[in-house]
C-alpha positions, -999 to 999 in steps of 0.1 A, spaced: -166 -372 318 -128 -374 318 -126 -350 289 -148 -325 306 -128 -328 338 -96 -320 318 -112 -289 303 -122 -273 336 -97 -289 360 -65 -281 342 -68 -243 341 -81 -242 377 -51 -263 390 -27 -243 367 -40 -211 383 -32 -224 418 2 -237 406 12 -204 389 0 -184 419 30 -200 436 56 -202 409 43 -178 382 74 -156 387 99 -183 379 120 -185 347 99 -215 335 65 -200 343 57 -190 307 64 -226 295 43 -240 323 15 -216 313 17 -227 276 19 -264 286 -12 -262 307 -30 -244 279 -20 -271 255 -34 -298 279 -67 -278 281 -68 -277 243 -63 -315 241 -92 -320 266 -114 -297 245 -105 -316 213 -115 -349 230 -147 -334 243 -156 -321 209 -151 -355 192 -173 -371 218 -201 -345 216 -202 -344 178 -201 -382 176 -224 -392 205 -246 -361 211 -250 -337 240 -237 -345 274 -254 -337 308 -230 -338 338 -229 -332 375 -266 -336 382 -276 -315 352 -256 -285 363 -233 -288 332 -245 -294 297 -224 -296 265 -240 -296 231 -227 -288 196 -232 -250 202 -211 -246 233 -186 -273 225 -177 -253 194 -170 -223 216 -151 -244 242 -128 -256 215 -123 -221 200 -116 -207 235 -91 -234 243 -73 -229 209 -70 -192 213 -60 -195 249 -31 -219 239 -18 -196 211 -21 -166 234 0 -184 260 26 -191 233 26 -155 223 29 -142 258 62 -161 264 84 -137 245 60 -107 250 60 -108 288 98 -115 289 103 -83 270 80 -65 293 100 -77 323 132 -68 305 119 -32 300 110 -31 337 73 -27 332 64 -59 351 79 -71 384 82 -108 394 52 -105 417 31 -91 388 44 -119 365 30 -143 391 -3 -125 391 -4 -124 353 1 -161 348 -22 -171 376 -50 -148 365 -46 -158 329 -54 -194 337 -82 -184 361 -97 -163 334 -96 -193 310 -113 -214 337 -141 -189 343 -149 -186 306 -150 -224 301 -173 -227 331 -196 -200 317 -197 -218 283 -204 -253 297 -228 -247 326 -264 -256 323 -274 -234 353 -281 -198 345 -271 -189 381 -237 -205 377 -234 -187 343 -239 -154 360 -213 -162 387 -188 -173 361 -193 -141 341 -187 -121 373 -156 -141 381 -143 -135 346 -148 -97 351 -129 -97 384 -99 -117 369 -97 -94 339 -99 -63 361 -67 -74 378 -50 -81 344 -60 -48 329 -45 -30 359 -13 -51 357 10 -22 349 -3 0 378 0 32 358 -27 59 363 -41 51 328 -43 14 334 -59 19 368 -85 42 353 -92 17 325 -96 -11 350 -119 10 372 -141 20 343 -142 -17 332 -152 -28 367 -179 -2 371 -195 -5 337 -194 -43 336 -204 -45 373 -235 -24 366 -242 -46 335 -238 -78 353 -262 -66 380 -288 -61 353 -281 -97 342 -287 -109 377 -321 -93 379 -330 -108 345 -319 -142 358 -341 -138 389 -371 -130 366 -365 -161 346 -365 -181 379 -397 -164 389 -414 -174 357 -400 -210 357 -408 -217 393 -445 -216 386 -441 -243 359 -413 -264 373 -417 -259 410 -392 -247 436 -375 -281 437 -373 -285 400 -345 -271 379 -359 -236 375 -325 -223 364 -314 -253 343 -314 -243 307 -323 -278 294 -354 -279 316 -363 -243 308 -360 -251 271 -384 -281 275 -411 -259 290 -404 -226 273 -438 -224 256 -455 -226 291 -435 -197 306 -451 -163 312 -444 -142 281 -445 -108 298 -420 -119 325 -397 -135 299 -397 -104 277 -388 -82 307 -362 -107 317 -346 -107 283 -343 -69 283 -323 -70 316 -302 -100 304 -296 -83 270 -284 -51 287 -263 -70 312 -245 -94 290 -246 -69 261 -223 -46 282 -198 -75 284 -203 -80 246 -194 -44 239 -227 -34 224 -234 3 220 -240 24 242 -223 5 270 -191 -1 251 -168 26 265 -149 2 287 -136 -19 259 -112 4 240 -96 16 273 -92 -20 286 -75 -30 253 -52 0 252 -40 -1 288 -38 -39 296 -11 -63 284 -15 -72 248 -22 -110 255 -52 -99 275 -64 -77 247 -62 -108 225 -84 -129 248 -107 -101 256 -115 -95 219 -112 -131 208 -129 -149 236 -147 -129 264 -170 -111 239 -180 -144 224 -188 -158 259 -211 -129 267 -229 -131 234 -233 -169 239 -252 -161 271 -275 -138 252 -281 -164 225 -291 -190 251 -316 -166 267 -329 -157 232 -339 -193 226 -361 -193 257 -377 -160 249 -385 -169 213 -402 -201 225 -422 -182 252 -433 -152 231 -436 -168 196 -428 -134 181 -397 -115 170 -393 -93 201 -358 -107 210 -347 -107 173 -357 -71 167 -339 -60 199 -307 -78 188 -309 -65 153 -315 -29 164 -286 -28 189 -264 -49 166 -269 -24 137 -262 5 160 -230 -12 173 -218 -17 137 -224 20 128 -211 40 158 -176 25 161 -170 28 124 -170 66 127 -147 65 158 -120 45 139 -106 74 119 -100 94 150 -79 68 169 -42 75 175 -35 44 196 -32 12 177 -48 -10 204 -77 13 208 -82 12 170 -86 -25 170 -107 -24 202 -133 -3 183 -130 -28 154 -139 -56 178 -170 -36 189 -180 -32 153 -177 -70 145 -196 -80 177 -224 -57 164 -224 -75 131 -226 -109 148 -254 -98 170 -273 -85 140 -268 -119 123 -282 -138 152 -310 -113 155 -320 -121 119 -321 -158 127 -326 -187 104 -302 -214 93 -281 -192 70 -278 -162 93 -271 -184 124 -244 -203 106 -229 -170 93 -229 -157 129 -211 -188 142 -186 -186 113 -180 -149 120 -174 -156 157 -148 -181 147 -129 -160 121 -132 -128 142 -117 -145 172 -88 -160 152 -81 -129 132 -84 -103 159 -62 -123 183 -36 -126 155 -37 -89 149 -31 -82 186 -2 -106 186 14 -86 158 5 -52 173 20 -62 207 54 -69 191 52 -37 170 44 -16 201 73 -31 220 97 -24 191 86 12 190 82 17 228 48 33 221 13 25 209 9 57 190 2 49 154 22 78 139 53 66 158 53 30 145 67 29 110 87 5 88 76 -28 104 82 -47 72 119 -38 70 127 -42 107 107 -74 113 91 -89 82 71 -115 102 55 -88 124 49 -65 94 33 -92 72 13 -105 101 -2 -71 108 -8 -64 71 -25 -98 64 -44 -96 96 -58 -62 88 -68 -73 53 -85 -103 68 -105 -84 94 -115 -59 68 -133 -87 48 -109 -90 19 -113 -122 -1 -103 -150 1 -102 -148 40 -130 -163 60 -143 -129 72 -153 -122 37 -173 -154 35 -192 -147 68 -199 -111 60 -211 -121 25 -236 -145 40 -248 -120 65 -252 -93 39 -270 -115 14 -294 -127 41 -300 -90 50 -307 -82 14 -333 -109 12 -351 -103 45 -342 -68 57 -331 -48 26 -334 -15 45 -304 -25 67 -281 -34 39 -270 1 28 -263 10 65 -241 -21 70 -222 -15 37 -216 22 45 -203 13 80 -180 -15 67 -167 9 40 -158 36 65 -141 11 88 -121 -3 58 -108 31 48 -99 41 84 -80 9 93 -63 2 60 -49 37 58 -34 36 93 -20 0 90 -5 6 56 16 35 69 28 14 99 39 -15 77 55 2 47 67 35 62 102 46 68 117 26 97 117 44 131 118 13 153 144 -12 167 144 -50 169 133 -67 201 157 -83 226 138 -116 222 126 -131 189 89 -125 183 64 -154 182 52 -156 146 37 -191 149 4 -180 166 -1 -152 141 3 -172 110 -15 -203 124 -46 -181 131 -44 -164 97 -39 -197 79 -70 -211 96 -90 -180 86 -77 -183 50 -88 -220 50 -123 -212 62 -126 -186 34 -117 -212 7 -130 -244 22 -149 -254 53 -140 -291 61 -171 -313 61 -167 -322 98 -166 -285 107 -195 -277 84 -216 -304 101 -206 -289 134 -218 -255 124 -251 -269 111 -258 -287 143 -249 -256 164 -271 -234 141 -300 -258 146 -297 -256 184 -301 -218 182 -333 -223 161 
């Protein structure tokens, strides 16, 4: 109970505190300290859930099991390292005059509120609260994407708000349909929106209503996941918002939206007893792998480039969970982990590189390795990791996904391999020129933050070579909960 209170209470109180003092000189340190305390609470909560089993809290409205506690810990970790990275990054932005003191206060406050909404969405047992938390996460990130108040950032924030607003409305209708089906079984006074109670009676729910509900939920939360064709908001939001927000958007928010889809898929699979939900996820997952791969070679903005890369990887994860089974589910969970860690590390390096060059245009960023070796090596190693080069963990998860596809869905394997090959060529060629080219950039007024970059890449490397037994058991339990 105390551990869970820390996980949700600290970021909420930190958001209120930073709404008052977020412009002060010590605000970045306060932001990082609060994120560290949230991580400590998440670590204690993880130990308790893995050791003692699932927790049900606050009259069954919150539920923590091995599946969502894994994502809670990952969210808290990336949130903490992003807060560390944002200390020098946002000070440089203030030094360059891009952010005023009032906007610094908005940034720090909304960062913590964004973390709070994601943690609520991950831990709630109530599908209605899940929807509210996802909507709140959308509103907080709209403010962060529009932080610079430039025409491009306002346009990106508006596009993000409209597309995700339409998507979340579809998810609301899907949630209402689930309540409609559950009320007949559980009664109006029962927990007709509580996932644990729905899971217990899922075989008694009306299959036709559940299949229709899943379509709306998949479209709604799939918009937030970045699935094609409702993915257009994501590259713009990455390109125009502050780089720390790009890191948490790619590394965390996409995972939270996909988690909502997975929870709903478990209910639909039990009600229909067929592969309707799996086939839908596989079809759109495969489409989401293929389409962004052919956009990558056309990108001239470095943050848009890796935004499209995030879409591709979310498609691969969606395809893995669509296949289902213990191996594919574990591979999907592993890929969620390594993608979050790797992509956030890449955005950390990209943020510093763009500040040194005073631009995000790829052709104008050259010679990173000579001007700032830590930033150059961070970007190069991060690119190799996200492209699936061994021995990084992305290679391991992609290998598991592809071998499962070869066994059960061989028709999809050539498509996946072709898309991954196109993405490799596009990203590697652009990053290589940025890292090893002739220097055209200048050092930063503040030292960059290499620790978050290399901590993430070190963890991804470890997961490619060796998964600790404790973590492996964690993955197995989480994969079992998915089914």
